TORKOL-4160 file (C-alpha; in steps of 0.2 Angstrom, whole numbers, padded with zeros to 4 digits, m for minus):
375
<pt num="1" X="0000" Y="0001" Z="m0001"/>
<pt num="2" X="0008" Y="0018" Z="m0005"/>
<pt num="3" X="0002" Y="0036" Z="m0004"/>
<pt num="4" X="0000" Y="0043" Z="m0020"/>
<pt num="5" X="m0004" Y="0062" Z="m0023"/>
<pt num="6" X="m0021" Y="0065" Z="m0031"/>
<pt num="7" X="m0021" Y="0069" Z="m0050"/>
<pt num="8" X="m0035" Y="0074" Z="m0062"/>
<pt num="9" X="m0033" Y="0057" Z="m0069"/>
<pt num="10" X="m0037" Y="0047" Z="m0052"/>
<pt num="11" X="m0056" Y="0052" Z="m0049"/>
<pt num="12" X="m0070" Y="0054" Z="m0061"/>
<pt num="13" X="m0082" Y="0070" Z="m0057"/>
<pt num="14" X="m0101" Y="0063" Z="m0051"/>
<pt num="15" X="m0095" Y="0046" Z="m0047"/>
<pt num="16" X="m0091" Y="0041" Z="m0028"/>
<pt num="17" X="m0072" Y="0042" Z="m0024"/>
<pt num="18" X="m0065" Y="0022" Z="m0021"/>
<pt num="19" X="m0054" Y="0029" Z="m0009"/>
<pt num="20" X="m0053" Y="0042" Z="0006"/>
<pt num="21" X="m0043" Y="0057" Z="0003"/>
<pt num="22" X="m0030" Y="0062" Z="0018"/>
<pt num="23" X="m0018" Y="0077" Z="0021"/>
<pt num="24" X="0000" Y="0075" Z="0022"/>
<pt num="25" X="m0001" Y="0070" Z="0039"/>
<pt num="26" X="m0014" Y="0057" Z="0037"/>
<pt num="27" X="m0031" Y="0065" Z="0042"/>
<pt num="28" X="m0046" Y="0062" Z="0031"/>
<pt num="29" X="m0052" Y="0074" Z="0022"/>
<pt num="30" X="m0065" Y="0065" Z="0011"/>
<pt num="31" X="m0073" Y="0049" Z="0015"/>
<pt num="32" X="m0072" Y="0033" Z="0003"/>
<pt num="33" X="m0089" Y="0035" Z="m0007"/>
<pt num="34" X="m0089" Y="0054" Z="m0007"/>
<pt num="35" X="m0094" Y="0062" Z="m0023"/>
<pt num="36" X="m0084" Y="0076" Z="m0032"/>
<pt num="37" X="m0096" Y="0086" Z="m0042"/>
<pt num="38" X="m0086" Y="0099" Z="m0049"/>
<pt num="39" X="m0069" Y="0104" Z="m0056"/>
<pt num="40" X="m0064" Y="0118" Z="m0045"/>
<pt num="41" X="m0066" Y="0109" Z="m0031"/>
<pt num="42" X="m0055" Y="0094" Z="m0039"/>
<pt num="43" X="m0043" Y="0108" Z="m0042"/>
<pt num="44" X="m0043" Y="0114" Z="m0026"/>
<pt num="45" X="m0038" Y="0098" Z="m0018"/>
<pt num="46" X="m0025" Y="0096" Z="m0031"/>
<pt num="47" X="m0018" Y="0112" Z="m0028"/>
<pt num="48" X="m0019" Y="0108" Z="m0009"/>
<pt num="49" X="m0010" Y="0091" Z="m0009"/>
<pt num="50" X="m0019" Y="0078" Z="m0004"/>
<pt num="51" X="m0016" Y="0058" Z="m0004"/>
<pt num="52" X="m0024" Y="0042" Z="m0005"/>
<pt num="53" X="m0020" Y="0025" Z="m0002"/>
<pt num="54" X="m0018" Y="0014" Z="m0019"/>
<pt num="55" X="m0023" Y="m0001" Z="m0013"/>
<pt num="56" X="m0036" Y="m0006" Z="m0027"/>
<pt num="57" X="m0024" Y="m0001" Z="m0040"/>
<pt num="58" X="m0008" Y="m0009" Z="m0034"/>
<pt num="59" X="m0019" Y="m0027" Z="m0033"/>
<pt num="60" X="m0023" Y="m0024" Z="m0052"/>
<pt num="61" X="m0005" Y="m0019" Z="m0057"/>
<pt num="62" X="0001" Y="m0035" Z="m0046"/>
<pt num="63" X="m0012" Y="m0046" Z="m0057"/>
<pt num="64" X="m0007" Y="m0038" Z="m0073"/>
<pt num="65" X="0012" Y="m0040" Z="m0070"/>
<pt num="66" X="0007" Y="m0059" Z="m0067"/>
<pt num="67" X="m0001" Y="m0060" Z="m0085"/>
<pt num="68" X="0012" Y="m0052" Z="m0093"/>
<pt num="69" X="0027" Y="m0063" Z="m0085"/>
<pt num="70" X="0036" Y="m0071" Z="m0098"/>
<pt num="71" X="0039" Y="m0090" Z="m0093"/>
<pt num="72" X="0054" Y="m0090" Z="m0105"/>
<pt num="73" X="0062" Y="m0077" Z="m0093"/>
<pt num="74" X="0057" Y="m0087" Z="m0078"/>
<pt num="75" X="0064" Y="m0101" Z="m0082"/>
<pt num="76" X="0082" Y="m0092" Z="m0086"/>
<pt num="77" X="0082" Y="m0084" Z="m0072"/>
<pt num="78" X="0077" Y="m0102" Z="m0062"/>
<pt num="79" X="0092" Y="m0108" Z="m0072"/>
<pt num="80" X="0103" Y="m0096" Z="m0064"/>
<pt num="81" X="0097" Y="m0100" Z="m0047"/>
<pt num="82" X="0100" Y="m0119" Z="m0051"/>
<pt num="83" X="0118" Y="m0114" Z="m0056"/>
<pt num="84" X="0120" Y="m0104" Z="m0040"/>
<pt num="85" X="0117" Y="m0120" Z="m0029"/>
<pt num="86" X="0129" Y="m0132" Z="m0036"/>
<pt num="87" X="0142" Y="m0120" Z="m0045"/>
<pt num="88" X="0151" Y="m0117" Z="m0028"/>
<pt num="89" X="0164" Y="m0127" Z="m0017"/>
<pt num="90" X="0152" Y="m0135" Z="m0005"/>
<pt num="91" X="0137" Y="m0138" Z="m0017"/>
<pt num="92" X="0118" Y="m0137" Z="m0010"/>
<pt num="93" X="0109" Y="m0153" Z="m0015"/>
<pt num="94" X="0097" Y="m0149" Z="m0003"/>
<pt num="95" X="0091" Y="m0135" Z="m0012"/>
<pt num="96" X="0089" Y="m0145" Z="m0028"/>
<pt num="97" X="0070" Y="m0153" Z="m0025"/>
<pt num="98" X="0064" Y="m0134" Z="m0024"/>
<pt num="99" X="0071" Y="m0131" Z="m0041"/>
<pt num="100" X="0064" Y="m0146" Z="m0048"/>
<pt num="101" X="0047" Y="m0140" Z="m0042"/>
<pt num="102" X="0050" Y="m0122" Z="m0049"/>
<pt num="103" X="0053" Y="m0133" Z="m0067"/>
<pt num="104" X="0036" Y="m0141" Z="m0064"/>
<pt num="105" X="0026" Y="m0125" Z="m0060"/>
<pt num="106" X="0033" Y="m0115" Z="m0075"/>
<pt num="107" X="0031" Y="m0129" Z="m0086"/>
<pt num="108" X="0012" Y="m0131" Z="m0081"/>
<pt num="109" X="0011" Y="m0112" Z="m0085"/>
<pt num="110" X="0019" Y="m0113" Z="m0103"/>
<pt num="111" X="0026" Y="m0127" Z="m0108"/>
<pt num="112" X="0031" Y="m0120" Z="m0124"/>
<pt num="113" X="0042" Y="m0107" Z="m0117"/>
<pt num="114" X="0049" Y="m0120" Z="m0105"/>
<pt num="115" X="0054" Y="m0129" Z="m0120"/>
<pt num="116" X="0061" Y="m0115" Z="m0129"/>
<pt num="117" X="0074" Y="m0112" Z="m0116"/>
<pt num="118" X="0083" Y="m0128" Z="m0121"/>
<pt num="119" X="0087" Y="m0121" Z="m0139"/>
<pt num="120" X="0089" Y="m0103" Z="m0135"/>
<pt num="121" X="0097" Y="m0101" Z="m0118"/>
<pt num="122" X="0116" Y="m0101" Z="m0121"/>
<pt num="123" X="0122" Y="m0092" Z="m0104"/>
<pt num="124" X="0131" Y="m0099" Z="m0091"/>
<pt num="125" X="0143" Y="m0115" Z="m0089"/>
<pt num="126" X="0139" Y="m0129" Z="m0102"/>
<pt num="127" X="0138" Y="m0141" Z="m0090"/>
<pt num="128" X="0124" Y="m0134" Z="m0078"/>
<pt num="129" X="0114" Y="m0128" Z="m0091"/>
<pt num="130" X="0115" Y="m0146" Z="m0100"/>
<pt num="131" X="0108" Y="m0154" Z="m0084"/>
<pt num="132" X="0095" Y="m0139" Z="m0082"/>
<pt num="133" X="0089" Y="m0142" Z="m0100"/>
<pt num="134" X="0088" Y="m0159" Z="m0098"/>
<pt num="135" X="0079" Y="m0159" Z="m0082"/>
<pt num="136" X="0065" Y="m0146" Z="m0091"/>
<pt num="137" X="0063" Y="m0159" Z="m0105"/>
<pt num="138" X="0062" Y="m0174" Z="m0092"/>
<pt num="139" X="0048" Y="m0165" Z="m0083"/>
<pt num="140" X="0039" Y="m0163" Z="m0099"/>
<pt num="141" X="0040" Y="m0180" Z="m0105"/>
<pt num="142" X="0036" Y="m0188" Z="m0090"/>
<pt num="143" X="0020" Y="m0177" Z="m0088"/>
<pt num="144" X="0015" Y="m0181" Z="m0105"/>
<pt num="145" X="0017" Y="m0200" Z="m0098"/>
<pt num="146" X="0005" Y="m0195" Z="m0084"/>
<pt num="147" X="0017" Y="m0200" Z="m0073"/>
<pt num="148" X="0015" Y="m0194" Z="m0053"/>
<pt num="149" X="0020" Y="m0177" Z="m0049"/>
<pt num="150" X="0031" Y="m0182" Z="m0034"/>
<pt num="151" X="0040" Y="m0196" Z="m0046"/>
<pt num="152" X="0041" Y="m0184" Z="m0059"/>
<pt num="153" X="0050" Y="m0170" Z="m0047"/>
<pt num="154" X="0064" Y="m0183" Z="m0042"/>
<pt num="155" X="0066" Y="m0189" Z="m0059"/>
<pt num="156" X="0069" Y="m0169" Z="m0062"/>
<pt num="157" X="0079" Y="m0168" Z="m0047"/>
<pt num="158" X="0090" Y="m0183" Z="m0055"/>
<pt num="159" X="0092" Y="m0175" Z="m0071"/>
<pt num="160" X="0099" Y="m0159" Z="m0062"/>
<pt num="161" X="0112" Y="m0168" Z="m0053"/>
<pt num="162" X="0116" Y="m0182" Z="m0065"/>
<pt num="163" X="0132" Y="m0176" Z="m0070"/>
<pt num="164" X="0139" Y="m0167" Z="m0053"/>
<pt num="165" X="0154" Y="m0178" Z="m0051"/>
<pt num="166" X="0162" Y="m0172" Z="m0070"/>
<pt num="167" X="0156" Y="m0154" Z="m0072"/>
<pt num="168" X="0173" Y="m0149" Z="m0075"/>
<pt num="169" X="0176" Y="m0163" Z="m0087"/>
<pt num="170" X="0160" Y="m0159" Z="m0096"/>
<pt num="171" X="0165" Y="m0139" Z="m0099"/>
<pt num="172" X="0184" Y="m0146" Z="m0103"/>
<pt num="173" X="0176" Y="m0157" Z="m0116"/>
<pt num="174" X="0165" Y="m0142" Z="m0123"/>
<pt num="175" X="0181" Y="m0135" Z="m0129"/>
<pt num="176" X="0190" Y="m0153" Z="m0134"/>
<pt num="177" X="0189" Y="m0159" Z="m0152"/>
<pt num="178" X="0203" Y="m0172" Z="m0151"/>
<pt num="179" X="0198" Y="m0190" Z="m0145"/>
<pt num="180" X="0196" Y="m0193" Z="m0127"/>
<pt num="181" X="0209" Y="m0199" Z="m0115"/>
<pt num="182" X="0210" Y="m0215" Z="m0106"/>
<pt num="183" X="0208" Y="m0205" Z="m0089"/>
<pt num="184" X="0192" Y="m0197" Z="m0097"/>
<pt num="185" X="0185" Y="m0212" Z="m0103"/>
<pt num="186" X="0185" Y="m0220" Z="m0086"/>
<pt num="187" X="0178" Y="m0204" Z="m0078"/>
<pt num="188" X="0163" Y="m0205" Z="m0089"/>
<pt num="189" X="0160" Y="m0223" Z="m0087"/>
<pt num="190" X="0160" Y="m0222" Z="m0069"/>
<pt num="191" X="0151" Y="m0205" Z="m0065"/>
<pt num="192" X="0135" Y="m0211" Z="m0063"/>
<pt num="193" X="0140" Y="m0222" Z="m0049"/>
<pt num="194" X="0149" Y="m0210" Z="m0040"/>
<pt num="195" X="0137" Y="m0198" Z="m0041"/>
<pt num="196" X="0123" Y="m0209" Z="m0033"/>
<pt num="197" X="0136" Y="m0212" Z="m0020"/>
<pt num="198" X="0141" Y="m0195" Z="m0016"/>
<pt num="199" X="0122" Y="m0191" Z="m0015"/>
<pt num="200" X="0120" Y="m0205" Z="m0002"/>
<pt num="201" X="0134" Y="m0197" Z="0007"/>
<pt num="202" X="0124" Y="m0182" Z="0008"/>
<pt num="203" X="0108" Y="m0188" Z="0015"/>
<pt num="204" X="0099" Y="m0188" Z="m0001"/>
<pt num="205" X="0088" Y="m0205" Z="0001"/>
<pt num="206" X="0074" Y="m0203" Z="m0012"/>
<pt num="207" X="0074" Y="m0219" Z="m0023"/>
<pt num="208" X="0069" Y="m0211" Z="m0040"/>
<pt num="209" X="0081" Y="m0197" Z="m0038"/>
<pt num="210" X="0096" Y="m0210" Z="m0034"/>
<pt num="211" X="0089" Y="m0222" Z="m0047"/>
<pt num="212" X="0090" Y="m0209" Z="m0060"/>
<pt num="213" X="0107" Y="m0203" Z="m0057"/>
<pt num="214" X="0114" Y="m0222" Z="m0056"/>
<pt num="215" X="0104" Y="m0227" Z="m0072"/>
<pt num="216" X="0103" Y="m0213" Z="m0084"/>
<pt num="217" X="0117" Y="m0220" Z="m0094"/>
<pt num="218" X="0110" Y="m0237" Z="m0095"/>
<pt num="219" X="0100" Y="m0242" Z="m0112"/>
<pt num="220" X="0086" Y="m0254" Z="m0112"/>
<pt num="221" X="0095" Y="m0264" Z="m0125"/>
<pt num="222" X="0110" Y="m0265" Z="m0113"/>
<pt num="223" X="0121" Y="m0255" Z="m0124"/>
<pt num="224" X="0125" Y="m0241" Z="m0109"/>
<pt num="225" X="0135" Y="m0240" Z="m0095"/>
<pt num="226" X="0141" Y="m0242" Z="m0081"/>
<pt num="227" X="0134" Y="m0260" Z="m0078"/>
<pt num="228" X="0126" Y="m0263" Z="m0096"/>
<pt num="229" X="0109" Y="m0267" Z="m0089"/>
<pt num="230" X="0094" Y="m0272" Z="m0098"/>
<pt num="231" X="0076" Y="m0265" Z="m0098"/>
<pt num="232" X="0070" Y="m0274" Z="m0083"/>
<pt num="233" X="0082" Y="m0267" Z="m0074"/>
<pt num="234" X="0079" Y="m0251" Z="m0077"/>
<pt num="235" X="0065" Y="m0237" Z="m0074"/>
<pt num="236" X="0054" Y="m0225" Z="m0084"/>
<pt num="237" X="0061" Y="m0210" Z="m0075"/>
<pt num="238" X="0078" Y="m0215" Z="m0080"/>
<pt num="239" X="0075" Y="m0220" Z="m0097"/>
<pt num="240" X="0067" Y="m0204" Z="m0098"/>
<pt num="241" X="0082" Y="m0194" Z="m0091"/>
<pt num="242" X="0093" Y="m0202" Z="m0104"/>
<pt num="243" X="0083" Y="m0197" Z="m0118"/>
<pt num="244" X="0082" Y="m0179" Z="m0113"/>
<pt num="245" X="0101" Y="m0180" Z="m0110"/>
<pt num="246" X="0104" Y="m0186" Z="m0128"/>
<pt num="247" X="0093" Y="m0174" Z="m0137"/>
<pt num="248" X="0100" Y="m0159" Z="m0127"/>
<pt num="249" X="0117" Y="m0165" Z="m0129"/>
<pt num="250" X="0113" Y="m0166" Z="m0149"/>
<pt num="251" X="0106" Y="m0147" Z="m0149"/>
<pt num="252" X="0119" Y="m0140" Z="m0139"/>
<pt num="253" X="0133" Y="m0133" Z="m0147"/>
<pt num="254" X="0151" Y="m0136" Z="m0144"/>
<pt num="255" X="0166" Y="m0123" Z="m0146"/>
<pt num="256" X="0171" Y="m0133" Z="m0162"/>
<pt num="257" X="0155" Y="m0136" Z="m0169"/>
<pt num="258" X="0136" Y="m0130" Z="m0169"/>
<pt num="259" X="0122" Y="m0140" Z="m0162"/>
<pt num="260" X="0111" Y="m0151" Z="m0173"/>
<pt num="261" X="0095" Y="m0143" Z="m0178"/>
<pt num="262" X="0080" Y="m0149" Z="m0167"/>
<pt num="263" X="0072" Y="m0160" Z="m0181"/>
<pt num="264" X="0087" Y="m0168" Z="m0185"/>
<pt num="265" X="0091" Y="m0173" Z="m0167"/>
<pt num="266" X="0073" Y="m0180" Z="m0166"/>
<pt num="267" X="0075" Y="m0189" Z="m0182"/>
<pt num="268" X="0092" Y="m0198" Z="m0176"/>
<pt num="269" X="0084" Y="m0204" Z="m0158"/>
<pt num="270" X="0068" Y="m0211" Z="m0166"/>
<pt num="271" X="0078" Y="m0218" Z="m0181"/>
<pt num="272" X="0096" Y="m0224" Z="m0179"/>
<pt num="273" X="0094" Y="m0225" Z="m0159"/>
<pt num="274" X="0076" Y="m0232" Z="m0159"/>
<pt num="275" X="0081" Y="m0249" Z="m0150"/>
<pt num="276" X="0087" Y="m0240" Z="m0137"/>
<pt num="277" X="0072" Y="m0230" Z="m0132"/>
<pt num="278" X="0054" Y="m0239" Z="m0125"/>
<pt num="279" X="0041" Y="m0236" Z="m0138"/>
<pt num="280" X="0029" Y="m0228" Z="m0126"/>
<pt num="281" X="0043" Y="m0215" Z="m0122"/>
<pt num="282" X="0047" Y="m0213" Z="m0141"/>
<pt num="283" X="0029" Y="m0211" Z="m0144"/>
<pt num="284" X="0029" Y="m0196" Z="m0131"/>
<pt num="285" X="0045" Y="m0188" Z="m0137"/>
<pt num="286" X="0038" Y="m0187" Z="m0154"/>
<pt num="287" X="0023" Y="m0177" Z="m0147"/>
<pt num="288" X="0030" Y="m0168" Z="m0135"/>
<pt num="289" X="0045" Y="m0161" Z="m0146"/>
<pt num="290" X="0039" Y="m0164" Z="m0162"/>
<pt num="291" X="0048" Y="m0159" Z="m0178"/>
<pt num="292" X="0049" Y="m0140" Z="m0175"/>
<pt num="293" X="0050" Y="m0138" Z="m0155"/>
<pt num="294" X="0047" Y="m0120" Z="m0149"/>
<pt num="295" X="0064" Y="m0111" Z="m0148"/>
<pt num="296" X="0067" Y="m0119" Z="m0167"/>
<pt num="297" X="0075" Y="m0104" Z="m0177"/>
<pt num="298" X="0067" Y="m0103" Z="m0195"/>
<pt num="299" X="0064" Y="m0095" Z="m0211"/>
<pt num="300" X="0048" Y="m0095" Z="m0220"/>
<pt num="301" X="0043" Y="m0098" Z="m0238"/>
<pt num="302" X="0039" Y="m0079" Z="m0237"/>
<pt num="303" X="0059" Y="m0076" Z="m0233"/>
<pt num="304" X="0055" Y="m0070" Z="m0216"/>
<pt num="305" X="0066" Y="m0077" Z="m0200"/>
<pt num="306" X="0057" Y="m0081" Z="m0185"/>
<pt num="307" X="0055" Y="m0092" Z="m0168"/>
<pt num="308" X="0044" Y="m0107" Z="m0166"/>
<pt num="309" X="0034" Y="m0102" Z="m0152"/>
<pt num="310" X="0020" Y="m0114" Z="m0149"/>
<pt num="311" X="0015" Y="m0132" Z="m0155"/>
<pt num="312" X="0000" Y="m0134" Z="m0163"/>
<pt num="313" X="m0011" Y="m0150" Z="m0167"/>
<pt num="314" X="0000" Y="m0154" Z="m0182"/>
<pt num="315" X="0018" Y="m0154" Z="m0178"/>
<pt num="316" X="0023" Y="m0149" Z="m0195"/>
<pt num="317" X="0014" Y="m0133" Z="m0194"/>
<pt num="318" X="0018" Y="m0124" Z="m0177"/>
<pt num="319" X="0016" Y="m0105" Z="m0174"/>
<pt num="320" X="0030" Y="m0094" Z="m0177"/>
<pt num="321" X="0034" Y="m0076" Z="m0172"/>
<pt num="322" X="0042" Y="m0068" Z="m0187"/>
<pt num="323" X="0058" Y="m0058" Z="m0180"/>
<pt num="324" X="0063" Y="m0051" Z="m0196"/>
<pt num="325" X="0055" Y="m0047" Z="m0214"/>
<pt num="326" X="0061" Y="m0053" Z="m0230"/>
<pt num="327" X="0069" Y="m0036" Z="m0233"/>
<pt num="328" X="0081" Y="m0039" Z="m0216"/>
<pt num="329" X="0071" Y="m0026" Z="m0206"/>
<pt num="330" X="0067" Y="m0032" Z="m0189"/>
<pt num="331" X="0049" Y="m0031" Z="m0183"/>
<pt num="332" X="0047" Y="m0021" Z="m0168"/>
<pt num="333" X="0033" Y="m0031" Z="m0163"/>
<pt num="334" X="0037" Y="m0048" Z="m0170"/>
<pt num="335" X="0018" Y="m0054" Z="m0179"/>
<pt num="336" X="0012" Y="m0073" Z="m0177"/>
<pt num="337" X="0013" Y="m0083" Z="m0193"/>
<pt num="338" X="0002" Y="m0098" Z="m0194"/>
<pt num="339" X="0013" Y="m0110" Z="m0203"/>
<pt num="340" X="0000" Y="m0120" Z="m0210"/>
<pt num="341" X="m0004" Y="m0106" Z="m0222"/>
<pt num="342" X="0007" Y="m0107" Z="m0240"/>
<pt num="343" X="0015" Y="m0091" Z="m0238"/>
<pt num="344" X="0022" Y="m0094" Z="m0220"/>
<pt num="345" X="0025" Y="m0112" Z="m0221"/>
<pt num="346" X="0043" Y="m0116" Z="m0214"/>
<pt num="347" X="0056" Y="m0116" Z="m0227"/>
<pt num="348" X="0073" Y="m0122" Z="m0216"/>
<pt num="349" X="0079" Y="m0124" Z="m0198"/>
<pt num="350" X="0094" Y="m0111" Z="m0194"/>
<pt num="351" X="0106" Y="m0112" Z="m0182"/>
<pt num="352" X="0099" Y="m0103" Z="m0164"/>
<pt num="353" X="0113" Y="m0090" Z="m0165"/>
<pt num="354" X="0104" Y="m0083" Z="m0178"/>
<pt num="355" X="0091" Y="m0074" Z="m0167"/>
<pt num="356" X="0104" Y="m0072" Z="m0152"/>
<pt num="357" X="0104" Y="m0052" Z="m0154"/>
<pt num="358" X="0084" Y="m0052" Z="m0153"/>
<pt num="359" X="0075" Y="m0048" Z="m0136"/>
<pt num="360" X="0066" Y="m0066" Z="m0136"/>
<pt num="361" X="0058" Y="m0065" Z="m0118"/>
<pt num="362" X="0043" Y="m0055" Z="m0126"/>
<pt num="363" X="0040" Y="m0068" Z="m0140"/>
<pt num="364" X="0030" Y="m0078" Z="m0124"/>
<pt num="365" X="0020" Y="m0067" Z="m0115"/>
<pt num="366" X="0001" Y="m0068" Z="m0116"/>
<pt num="367" X="0004" Y="m0083" Z="m0128"/>
<pt num="368" X="m0012" Y="m0091" Z="m0122"/>
<pt num="369" X="m0023" Y="m0076" Z="m0123"/>
<pt num="370" X="m0019" Y="m0071" Z="m0142"/>
<pt num="371" X="m0013" Y="m0087" Z="m0150"/>
<pt num="372" X="m0029" Y="m0086" Z="m0161"/>
<pt num="373" X="m0025" Y="m0071" Z="m0168"/>
<pt num="374" X="m0013" Y="m0077" Z="m0181"/>
<pt num="375" X="m0005" Y="m0068" Z="m0194"/>
């Protein structure tokens, strides 16, 4: 509640006051409901300097702020908070479930914006943003499979901490364009078991969390590691994290190469790697991620460049907001393009860096309200 000095725009002549008017010392001059009938009286009050408590206005502003909040921005901020927990000498593993719960909340509010962060958010240490992105996709996939909320939360916690014992190595490999050393290979193969052991030492006991960390590199066909287990020894949570881990790694850049276009990554996982993915999970992945997941940067048939912002019924025809016209001029207010229309059909995928200089936060504001207003 804040004191606001009365101005001409705050009241309507002939209408009851929606607040009390007080002087500088808080003494009531006019009560709630009093009617100011002429402009001279209003002018004298304004000149004198009277005030009111803006209770109703502030509540409206808070509601409007929530409505306009970009989930894309919130997910990016949450990723920074997660990095703050683990990127220190003594990581705070106890704070991870709260991060996982917030991921669930944001995915519930706008799953398209949350998914877009995987492709568009490039800030911070690669090792930490990779785990965070895999955690977001884990939540979305398990939710599509109608998995229980609590089990999803701890699967997400597992994704967030799956690489906790090889963060430095993961960052090093981000820059390394030569074959792995024997020591690096050993560290990669053993890190799931090592991480699970460290979590137990830290008092983490939730079975789903520990299983996910321990089994996230095992495959249903026995081709994974560290113990080459088969499907019957695995759980859907660890299988989901494994798939999310692989997809996020494939679409992420390295210092020496660009990431795969998301459509190509999906095709590889559901084609060449199909034997490593349970059919029900593969189906959920196909439906959740699709050919052009939110965050995909594309060019349209009309030569506009834009970003996929929302999945629609046809996975080949998502909603796009165009960032740049065919002439190369930026749109100040990116228009929506229904790619089901011939003029706005997707022509090709581009590298995510093509959109790096644009303000992407605004693309997902109030999408639920205006999605039908398609260009």
